[in-house]
C-alpha positions as CSV (number, residue, x, y, z in Angstrom):
1,M,9.1,5.9,-4.1
2,N,6.2,6.6,-6.4
3,T,5.7,9.9,-8.2
4,T,4.5,11.4,-5.1
5,S,6.2,9.2,-2.6
6,S,9.4,11.0,-1.6
7,S,10.1,11.0,2.1
8,L,12.7,13.6,1.7
9,I,12.7,16.6,4.0
10,G,14.1,19.9,3.0
11,D,12.4,23.0,4.5
12,K,14.9,24.8,6.6
13,K,12.3,27.1,8.1
14,V,10.5,24.2,9.8
15,H,13.5,22.0,10.8
16,I,12.5,20.6,14.1
17,K,14.6,19.1,16.8
18,T,13.6,17.5,20.1
19,N,15.9,16.7,23.0
20,P,17.5,13.3,23.3
21,I,15.9,10.9,25.6
22,I,18.5,11.4,28.3
23,F,16.6,9.5,30.9
24,L,16.5,6.3,28.8
25,L,20.2,6.6,28.0
26,L,21.1,6.9,31.7
27,L,18.8,4.0,32.5
28,F,20.5,1.8,29.9
29,I,24.0,2.7,31.0
30,G,23.5,2.6,34.7
31,C,20.6,0.4,35.6
32,V,21.0,-2.7,37.7
33,K,17.5,-4.0,37.2
34,P,16.5,-5.8,34.0
35,L,14.9,-3.4,31.6
36,E,11.2,-3.9,31.2
37,G,8.9,-4.2,28.2
38,W,10.0,-3.0,24.8
39,N,13.1,-1.4,26.2
40,K,14.2,-4.8,27.5
41,Y,14.1,-6.4,24.1
42,V,15.7,-3.6,22.0
43,H,18.7,-4.0,24.3
44,A,18.8,-7.8,24.3
45,E,22.3,-9.3,24.0
46,D,21.2,-11.7,21.3
47,A,19.9,-8.8,19.1
48,I,23.0,-6.7,19.8
49,K,25.3,-9.5,18.5
50,A,23.1,-10.4,15.6
51,Q,22.8,-6.8,14.3
52,E,26.6,-6.8,13.5
53,A,25.6,-8.6,10.3
54,I,24.3,-5.3,9.0
55,T,27.4,-3.7,7.6
56,S,28.5,-1.1,5.1
57,E,30.0,-3.8,2.9
58,L,26.9,-5.9,2.7
59,L,24.6,-2.9,2.0
60,N,26.9,-1.7,-0.7
61,K,26.9,-5.1,-2.3
62,H,23.1,-5.4,-2.4
63,I,22.4,-1.8,-3.4
64,S,25.2,-1.7,-6.1
65,T,23.9,-4.9,-7.6
66,L,20.2,-3.9,-7.7
67,A,21.1,-0.4,-9.0
68,S,23.5,-1.6,-11.6
69,D,22.8,-0.9,-15.3
70,K,22.4,-4.7,-15.7
71,F,19.0,-4.5,-13.9
72,E,17.9,-1.6,-16.2
73,G,16.0,0.3,-13.6
74,R,13.9,-2.6,-12.3
75,F,10.6,-1.8,-14.1
76,P,7.9,-4.4,-13.5
77,G,7.4,-6.9,-16.3
78,T,10.9,-6.5,-17.7
79,M,14.2,-8.4,-17.6
80,G,15.0,-6.1,-14.6
81,E,12.2,-7.8,-12.6
82,E,13.4,-11.2,-13.6
83,L,16.9,-10.4,-12.3
84,T,15.6,-8.9,-9.1
85,V,13.4,-11.9,-8.3
86,E,16.4,-14.2,-9.0
87,Y,18.8,-12.1,-6.9
88,L,16.5,-11.8,-3.8
89,S,15.3,-15.4,-3.9
90,K,18.9,-16.8,-4.2
91,T,20.1,-14.5,-1.4
92,Y,17.2,-15.5,0.9
93,S,17.7,-19.2,0.1
94,A,21.4,-19.0,0.9
95,L,20.5,-17.5,4.3
96,G,18.3,-20.4,5.1
97,L,15.1,-18.5,5.0
98,K,11.9,-20.2,3.8
99,P,9.9,-19.2,0.7
100,G,7.3,-16.8,2.0
101,N,4.4,-18.0,-0.1
102,P,2.6,-20.9,1.6
103,D,2.6,-22.5,-1.9
104,G,6.4,-23.0,-1.5
105,T,7.6,-20.2,-3.8
106,W,9.4,-16.9,-3.1
107,I,6.8,-14.9,-5.0
108,Q,3.2,-13.7,-4.9
109,K,1.9,-13.0,-8.4
110,A,-0.2,-10.0,-9.2
111,T,-1.6,-9.4,-12.7
112,M,-0.7,-6.0,-14.0
113,T,-2.0,-4.0,-16.9
114,G,0.5,-1.8,-18.6
115,I,-0.6,1.1,-20.8
116,I,1.4,3.3,-23.1
117,S,-0.7,6.3,-24.2
118,E,-0.1,8.6,-27.1
119,V,-1.9,11.7,-25.9
120,K,-3.1,14.8,-27.7
121,A,-5.0,17.4,-25.6
122,Q,-6.3,20.9,-26.1
123,F,-8.5,23.5,-24.4
124,I,-10.9,25.5,-26.6
125,T,-12.8,28.7,-26.0
126,D,-14.8,30.7,-28.4
127,D,-11.8,32.8,-29.1
128,E,-8.8,30.5,-28.7
129,R,-7.6,27.0,-29.3
130,W,-4.7,25.9,-27.1
131,V,-3.1,22.7,-28.4
132,M,-1.0,21.6,-25.4
133,K,2.5,20.2,-25.7
134,L,2.6,16.9,-23.9
135,G,5.2,16.8,-21.2
136,R,5.5,20.6,-21.0
137,D,2.0,21.9,-20.7
138,I,0.3,18.7,-19.5
139,V,0.9,15.1,-18.5
140,G,-1.6,12.3,-18.1
141,N,-3.1,9.1,-19.4
142,S,-6.1,6.9,-19.2
143,F,-6.3,3.5,-17.5
144,Q,-9.2,2.5,-19.8
145,T,-7.9,-0.5,-21.7
146,K,-9.5,0.4,-25.0
147,E,-7.2,1.1,-28.0
148,S,-8.7,4.5,-28.4
149,V,-10.0,6.7,-25.6
150,N,-11.4,10.1,-26.6
151,I,-12.9,13.1,-24.8
152,K,-14.6,15.5,-27.2
153,N,-15.5,19.1,-26.2
154,A,-16.1,18.3,-22.5
155,N,-17.1,21.2,-20.3
156,V,-14.6,22.1,-17.7
157,I,-15.2,23.0,-14.0
158,F,-12.8,24.3,-11.4
159,C,-13.7,22.4,-8.2
160,G,-11.3,23.9,-5.7
161,Y,-9.5,21.2,-3.9
162,G,-11.8,18.4,-5.2
163,V,-12.6,17.4,-1.6
164,N,-15.8,15.9,-0.2
165,A,-15.3,15.6,3.5
166,P,-18.6,15.5,5.5
167,E,-16.7,15.3,8.8
168,Y,-15.2,18.7,8.1
169,G,-18.4,20.2,6.7
170,W,-16.6,20.4,3.3
171,N,-17.9,19.6,-0.1
172,D,-16.4,21.1,-3.2
173,F,-19.0,19.4,-5.4
174,E,-22.1,20.8,-3.6
175,G,-24.6,22.3,-6.0
176,I,-22.7,21.3,-9.1
177,D,-23.1,18.4,-11.5
178,V,-19.8,17.2,-12.8
179,K,-21.0,14.1,-14.6
180,G,-19.4,13.7,-18.0
181,K,-17.2,16.8,-17.4
182,V,-13.6,17.4,-16.8
183,I,-12.7,18.9,-13.4
184,I,-9.7,21.0,-12.5
185,V,-8.5,20.7,-8.8
186,L,-5.8,22.0,-6.6
187,V,-3.1,19.7,-5.0
188,N,-3.0,19.0,-1.3
189,D,-5.6,19.8,1.4
190,P,-7.4,23.1,1.8
191,P,-5.1,25.2,4.0
192,V,-7.8,26.6,6.3
193,M,-6.6,29.5,8.4
194,K,-7.7,30.6,11.9
195,N,-6.3,33.7,13.6
196,G,-3.4,33.8,11.1
197,N,-2.4,30.2,11.5
198,L,-3.4,26.9,10.0
199,D,-6.6,25.6,11.8
200,D,-5.6,22.3,13.4
201,T,-9.3,21.3,13.6
202,M,-9.6,21.3,9.8
203,F,-8.2,18.4,8.0
204,G,-4.7,17.8,9.5
205,G,-3.9,21.4,10.1
206,K,-0.3,21.5,8.8
207,A,-0.3,17.8,8.2
208,M,-1.8,16.5,4.9
209,T,-4.7,14.0,5.2
210,Y,-5.6,11.5,2.5
211,Y,-7.9,14.2,1.1
212,G,-4.8,15.9,-0.1
213,R,-3.4,13.0,-2.1
214,W,-3.6,13.0,-5.9
215,S,-5.0,9.4,-5.7
216,Y,-7.9,10.6,-3.6
217,K,-8.7,13.4,-6.1
218,F,-8.8,10.9,-9.0
219,E,-10.9,8.6,-6.9
220,E,-13.4,11.3,-5.8
221,G,-13.7,12.6,-9.3
222,L,-14.6,9.2,-10.5
223,R,-17.2,8.8,-7.7
224,Q,-18.7,12.1,-8.7
225,G,-19.1,10.9,-12.3
226,A,-16.4,13.1,-13.9
227,K,-15.0,12.1,-17.2
228,G,-11.6,13.5,-16.4
229,V,-9.6,15.0,-13.5
230,I,-6.7,17.3,-13.9
231,V,-4.6,18.3,-10.8
232,I,-2.7,21.6,-10.8
233,H,0.9,21.0,-9.8
234,E,2.7,23.5,-7.6
235,T,6.1,22.4,-6.2
236,E,5.7,23.3,-2.6
237,P,2.3,21.7,-1.8
238,A,3.1,18.8,-4.1
239,G,6.5,18.1,-2.5
240,Y,8.4,17.6,-5.7
241,P,9.2,19.4,-8.9
242,F,7.1,19.0,-12.1
243,S,10.0,17.1,-13.6
244,V,9.1,14.1,-11.4
245,L,5.7,13.9,-13.1
246,Q,7.3,14.4,-16.5
247,N,9.6,11.4,-15.9
248,G,6.8,9.4,-14.4
249,Y,4.3,9.8,-17.2
250,D,6.9,9.4,-20.0
251,G,6.5,5.7,-20.5
252,E,4.3,2.8,-19.5
253,Q,1.8,3.2,-16.7
254,L,0.7,0.3,-14.7
255,T,-2.5,-0.6,-12.9
256,I,-4.4,-3.5,-11.5
257,E,-7.7,-3.8,-13.2
258,D,-11.0,-3.8,-11.3
259,Q,-13.7,-5.3,-13.6
260,N,-16.3,-3.5,-11.5
261,I,-14.9,0.0,-12.2
262,T,-14.5,1.9,-15.4
263,P,-11.5,4.3,-14.9
264,L,-11.5,8.0,-15.8
265,A,-11.2,8.7,-19.4
266,Y,-8.4,11.1,-18.5
267,Q,-6.3,11.7,-15.4
268,G,-3.3,14.0,-15.3
269,W,-1.6,17.1,-14.2
270,I,-0.8,20.6,-15.4
271,P,2.0,22.8,-14.1
272,L,1.3,26.2,-12.5
273,S,2.1,28.0,-15.7
274,S,-0.6,26.1,-17.6
275,A,-3.1,26.7,-14.9
276,E,-2.4,30.5,-15.1
277,R,-2.8,30.5,-18.8
278,L,-6.0,28.4,-18.7
279,F,-7.7,30.7,-16.3
280,Q,-6.5,33.7,-18.3
281,M,-8.3,32.2,-21.3
282,N,-11.5,32.5,-19.2
283,G,-10.8,36.1,-18.1
284,L,-10.0,34.8,-14.6
285,D,-7.2,35.1,-12.2
286,Y,-5.9,31.7,-11.0
287,H,-4.5,33.0,-7.8
288,E,-7.7,34.8,-6.8
289,L,-9.7,31.6,-7.3
290,K,-7.2,29.5,-5.5
291,A,-7.5,31.9,-2.5
292,A,-11.3,31.7,-2.6
293,A,-11.1,27.8,-2.7
294,V,-9.8,27.8,0.9
295,N,-13.3,28.6,2.2
296,S,-15.8,25.8,2.9
297,N,-18.5,27.9,1.2
298,F,-16.5,28.0,-2.1
299,K,-18.7,27.2,-5.1
300,A,-17.2,25.3,-8.0
301,K,-16.6,27.6,-11.0
302,P,-17.6,26.4,-14.5
303,L,-15.1,27.7,-17.1
304,K,-15.9,28.9,-20.5
305,V,-13.7,26.4,-22.1
306,Q,-13.9,22.8,-23.4
307,F,-11.4,20.0,-23.1
308,T,-10.6,17.5,-25.9
309,S,-8.2,14.7,-25.8
310,K,-7.3,11.8,-28.0
311,M,-5.4,8.8,-26.7
312,I,-4.1,5.8,-28.6
313,N,-3.3,3.1,-26.1
314,S,-1.0,0.2,-26.3
315,V,-2.0,-2.4,-23.7
316,R,-0.3,-5.4,-22.3
317,R,-1.1,-7.7,-19.4
318,F,1.6,-9.6,-17.4
319,E,2.3,-11.2,-14.1
320,S,4.5,-9.1,-11.7
321,N,5.8,-10.4,-8.4
322,N,5.9,-9.5,-4.8
323,I,9.0,-11.3,-3.4
324,V,8.6,-12.7,0.0
325,A,10.8,-14.7,2.4
326,K,9.9,-16.0,5.8
327,Y,12.0,-16.3,9.0
328,E,10.0,-18.7,11.1
329,G,9.3,-18.0,14.8
330,T,10.3,-20.3,17.6
331,D,7.3,-20.0,19.9
332,V,4.6,-22.7,19.3
333,E,1.8,-20.2,19.7
334,L,3.4,-16.9,18.5
335,K,5.0,-18.2,15.4
336,D,1.7,-17.9,13.6
337,E,1.9,-14.1,14.2
338,Y,3.9,-11.9,11.8
339,I,6.0,-8.8,11.6
340,I,6.5,-7.6,8.0
341,Y,9.5,-5.6,6.7
342,T,8.5,-4.0,3.4
343,A,10.4,-2.3,0.7
344,H,9.6,-1.8,-3.0
345,W,12.0,-3.3,-5.4
346,D,10.8,-1.5,-8.5
347,H,11.8,1.8,-10.1
348,L,11.2,3.6,-13.4
349,G,13.1,1.3,-15.8
350,K,14.7,2.6,-19.0
351,N,13.6,5.5,-21.2
352,K,14.9,4.9,-24.8
353,K,13.9,8.5,-25.7
354,L,16.6,10.0,-23.6
355,K,20.0,10.9,-25.0
356,G,23.0,9.5,-23.2
357,D,22.1,7.8,-19.9
358,Q,18.7,6.1,-20.3
359,I,18.5,4.1,-17.1
360,Y,16.7,5.2,-14.0
361,N,18.9,3.1,-11.6
362,G,17.0,4.0,-8.5
363,A,19.9,3.5,-6.1
364,N,18.4,5.4,-3.2
365,D,14.8,4.9,-4.4
366,N,14.7,2.0,-3.7
367,A,17.6,-0.3,-4.0
368,S,18.6,1.1,-0.6
369,G,15.4,-0.1,1.1
370,T,15.4,-3.5,-0.7
371,G,19.1,-4.0,0.1
372,M,18.3,-3.1,3.7
373,I,15.5,-5.6,4.2
374,M,17.8,-8.2,2.8
375,T,20.5,-7.2,5.2
376,V,18.1,-7.1,8.2
377,A,17.0,-10.6,7.1
378,E,20.7,-11.7,7.5
379,A,20.7,-10.2,11.0
380,F,17.7,-12.3,12.0
381,T,19.4,-15.5,10.8
382,N,22.3,-14.6,13.1
383,L,20.1,-14.7,16.2
384,A,21.2,-17.4,18.6
385,E,17.8,-17.9,20.1
386,G,15.6,-16.7,17.2
387,S,12.4,-14.7,17.3
388,K,9.2,-15.9,19.0
389,R,7.1,-14.5,16.2
390,S,7.7,-15.0,12.5
391,I,9.2,-12.3,10.3
392,L,8.3,-11.7,6.6
393,F,10.6,-9.8,4.3
394,L,8.3,-8.5,1.6
395,A,9.8,-6.7,-1.4
396,V,6.8,-5.4,-3.3
397,T,6.3,-4.5,-6.9
398,A,5.0,-1.3,-8.6
399,E,5.2,1.1,-5.8
400,E,6.1,3.8,-8.2
401,Q,2.9,3.2,-10.0
402,G,0.7,3.9,-7.0
403,L,1.6,1.3,-4.3
404,L,0.2,-1.5,-6.4
405,G,2.1,-4.4,-5.0
406,A,1.6,-3.5,-1.4
407,T,-2.1,-2.8,-2.0
408,Y,-2.4,-6.2,-3.7
409,Y,-0.8,-7.9,-0.7
410,S,-2.9,-6.0,1.8
411,L,-6.1,-7.1,-0.1
412,N,-4.8,-10.6,-0.8
413,P,-2.6,-11.4,2.2
414,L,-0.6,-14.6,2.3
415,Y,-1.0,-14.5,6.1
416,P,-4.1,-13.1,7.8
417,L,-3.9,-9.3,8.6
418,N,-5.4,-10.1,12.0
419,K,-2.3,-12.1,12.7
420,T,0.0,-9.4,11.3
421,V,1.4,-7.5,14.3
422,A,3.1,-4.6,12.6
423,V,4.7,-3.4,9.4
424,I,8.1,-1.7,9.2
425,N,8.6,0.0,5.8
426,I,11.9,1.0,4.4
427,D,11.8,3.4,1.4
428,A,14.8,5.4,0.2
429,M,17.0,5.1,3.3
430,G,18.6,8.2,2.0
431,N,21.4,8.6,4.5
432,T,24.5,8.3,2.4
433,F,26.5,11.0,4.2
434,G,27.3,9.6,7.6
435,K,25.9,9.1,11.1
436,T,23.2,11.4,12.4
437,K,22.1,12.3,15.9
438,D,18.5,12.1,14.9
439,L,16.0,9.9,13.1
440,I,12.9,11.1,11.3
441,V,9.5,9.4,12.0
442,V,7.1,10.0,9.2
443,G,3.7,10.1,10.9
444,K,5.2,10.4,14.4
445,G,2.6,9.8,17.1
446,N,0.4,7.5,15.0
447,S,1.1,4.3,17.0
448,E,3.0,2.7,19.9
449,L,5.6,1.6,17.3
450,D,7.1,5.1,17.9
451,Q,7.8,4.1,21.5
452,V,9.6,0.9,20.5
453,L,11.7,2.9,18.0
454,E,12.4,5.5,20.7
455,F,13.9,2.9,23.0
456,A,16.0,1.4,20.2
457,A,17.2,4.8,18.9
458,A,18.2,5.9,22.4
459,Q,20.7,3.1,22.7
460,D,22.6,4.7,19.8
461,G,22.3,8.1,21.3
462,K,19.7,9.1,18.7
463,Y,16.6,11.2,19.3
464,L,13.5,11.1,17.2
465,I,12.1,14.1,15.3
466,P,8.8,14.3,13.4
467,D,8.5,14.8,9.7
468,A,9.5,18.4,9.1
469,E,7.0,18.8,6.2
470,P,3.8,17.0,7.2
471,E,1.9,19.1,4.8
472,K,3.4,17.0,2.0
473,G,1.7,13.8,3.2
474,F,4.7,11.5,3.2
475,Y,2.9,9.0,5.4
476,Y,0.5,8.3,2.5
477,R,3.2,7.9,-0.1
478,S,4.9,4.6,0.5
479,D,3.9,1.0,0.9
480,H,3.2,1.0,4.6
481,F,0.1,3.1,3.9
482,A,-1.5,0.2,2.1
483,F,-1.3,-1.8,5.3
484,A,-2.3,1.1,7.6
485,K,-5.3,1.6,5.4
486,Q,-6.4,-1.9,6.3
487,G,-5.7,-1.3,10.0
488,V,-2.2,-2.8,10.5
489,P,0.1,-0.5,12.6
490,A,2.9,0.6,10.3
491,L,6.2,2.4,10.9
492,Y,8.0,4.5,8.4
493,V,11.3,6.3,9.1
494,D,13.6,8.5,7.2
495,G,17.3,9.2,7.8
496,G,18.1,12.1,10.1
497,L,19.2,15.6,9.3
498,D,21.6,16.4,12.2
499,V,24.8,14.9,10.7
500,M,27.7,14.3,13.1
501,G,30.6,16.6,12.5
502,K,28.9,18.7,9.9
503,G,27.2,22.1,10.0
504,E,23.6,22.6,11.2
505,N,22.2,22.7,7.6
506,F,24.4,20.0,6.0
507,G,21.8,17.2,6.2
508,I,19.0,19.5,4.9
509,E,21.2,20.6,2.0
510,M,22.0,17.0,1.1
511,K,18.4,16.0,1.0
512,D,17.4,19.1,-0.8
513,D,20.0,18.3,-3.4
514,Y,18.7,14.8,-3.8
515,T,15.1,15.9,-4.1
516,N,15.8,18.7,-6.6
517,N,18.5,17.0,-8.7
518,H,18.3,13.2,-8.5
519,Y,14.9,12.0,-7.3
520,H,13.3,10.0,-10.1
521,G,16.2,11.0,-12.3
522,V,18.8,9.0,-14.1
523,T,21.4,10.3,-11.7
524,D,20.0,8.4,-8.7
525,E,23.0,6.1,-8.8
526,V,25.5,4.6,-6.3
527,K,28.2,7.2,-5.8
528,P,31.8,6.3,-4.8
529,D,31.8,8.7,-1.9
530,W,28.7,7.3,-0.3
531,N,29.1,6.9,3.5
532,Y,27.0,4.0,4.7
533,K,27.7,4.4,8.4
534,G,24.5,6.2,9.2
535,M,22.4,3.8,7.1
536,V,24.0,0.9,9.0
537,E,23.1,2.5,12.3
538,D,19.5,3.2,11.2
539,G,19.1,-0.4,9.8
540,R,20.3,-1.9,13.1
541,I,17.8,0.2,15.0
542,L,15.0,-1.0,12.7
543,F,16.2,-4.6,13.2
544,R,16.0,-4.3,16.9
545,V,12.5,-2.8,16.6
546,G,11.4,-5.8,14.7
547,Y,13.1,-8.1,17.1
548,A,11.5,-6.5,20.1
549,I,8.0,-6.7,18.6
550,G,8.8,-10.4,17.8
551,Q,9.6,-11.1,21.4
552,H,7.1,-9.0,23.4
553,N,3.7,-10.6,24.3
554,E,1.9,-7.3,23.6
555,W,0.9,-6.0,20.2
556,P,1.7,-2.3,19.4
557,K,-1.5,-0.3,19.0
558,W,-2.7,2.7,17.1
559,S,-2.8,5.9,19.1
560,D,-6.2,7.3,20.1
561,G,-7.7,9.5,17.4
562,T,-5.6,8.0,14.6
563,E,-7.7,7.4,11.5
564,F,-6.7,3.7,11.3
565,K,-7.5,2.7,14.9
566,A,-11.2,1.7,14.3
567,K,-10.3,-0.5,11.4
568,R,-7.8,-2.4,13.5
569,E,-10.2,-2.8,16.4
570,A,-12.9,-4.1,14.1
571,M,-10.4,-6.6,12.6
572,L,-9.3,-8.0,15.9
573,A,-12.8,-8.2,17.3
574,K,-13.9,-10.7,14.7
């Protein structure tokens, strides 16, 4: 997962459960008529037999290999990438899959630009000069590829949430010119209240929209002509501690250059403590201004402070790889339609500045997902009758850098997106503590894929629950979003919380522990006490979902009102 891509759930106060789909279970157990539609296919005998290839032993083998010290944290453009490409391509070849690139290779190349910035930054008022300590007081960089990128005495403006959303009658930039200036913005969406509750008609209510994402705030700042954008980090609305950003920015940053766009001179984050101090330097109360910014009539506040930064950039350009394998469909007409399983193979690499353990092994994030799509691929090769549609297994690069590999594929697809039926994304499977009674759907209700998943999960006695923390915008934080943004229905699940044989809060505590202590840390390693049984069950469910979509004549559709529906309809109308 990228620096803001954790799909981990941990708010006990909002833990949500729904009732199992008893009707479906009874139907499956006692029916005498063939099951219809999606339900028919997720219970198909061929799929039930083939899914046995997904085992604890095989998952452990793949995950342990990819997360070993030998792979050095799988940072793009390093030996870790070379080893990953070799391991996946050899595994797929041994399974009898075809290279997924029509050019006959296992890879899709994407040119990356890597930048290591030595950053100095300070805020200056008439009375005070605050030279900030990089990593503690501020993190950030510039994606401008010049050796030296400087901002000198830029005026600073607090622009609330940094949102320009005409459909909500909201514009934090109205009446203010931010060209050439540095703007300070809040993380997440404006939490607009109505009668003491979040207003569901404004943004996503409790659920984050894309307006709440850090990437949007950088993009909008650039559109407004700002020289720099600094986001204020707070753990709850961000969804992860500041240490995640410290680790993420402490090293090389990757991007895919667009020759038509000049990036921000500075983009970064400050923790809450820095925000409080900055506003105090201006005789202002941060929390008062934050509260005022929740109103649509909020006016951006120029600060009596200037921002100066100096960056010395070390720049390299290299080819990174999406790794793609193809399981060819059997139907003469339908084999040119595709279901894609995605997982990002990359992680944070190695940090030589650290004492002791220097390798970010990324066992859960995302050796688990990469290992799972490899294991699902093996299940497909065990089908006796095959799949009518073709299946792609796409391990993408540079997710941790902002979904770069997935975005590159979605804009440069090897197979047309109007022939891509659905995407099933696996990122940080997470469940290493046993079978669960439930399965989390991130973005539940977005598409008919939920219905297929519901049928498949019911067979194992599982019920689906929505993301317990939709305000943290997990649907926008992993590779499926790149496809959804282009209109392709995409499914993203997370391991459940209701662990069999454990107390009510056990699953929550386990995921909280991972988020707080291991996520994007050197301790995200394979542990000897990992229990793969729940992961196996979840993987088999996702296999049967892909199988069902591959067999059914219908395509799953976006739900009415979903922000991606119009894009899909326009795509298919051409």
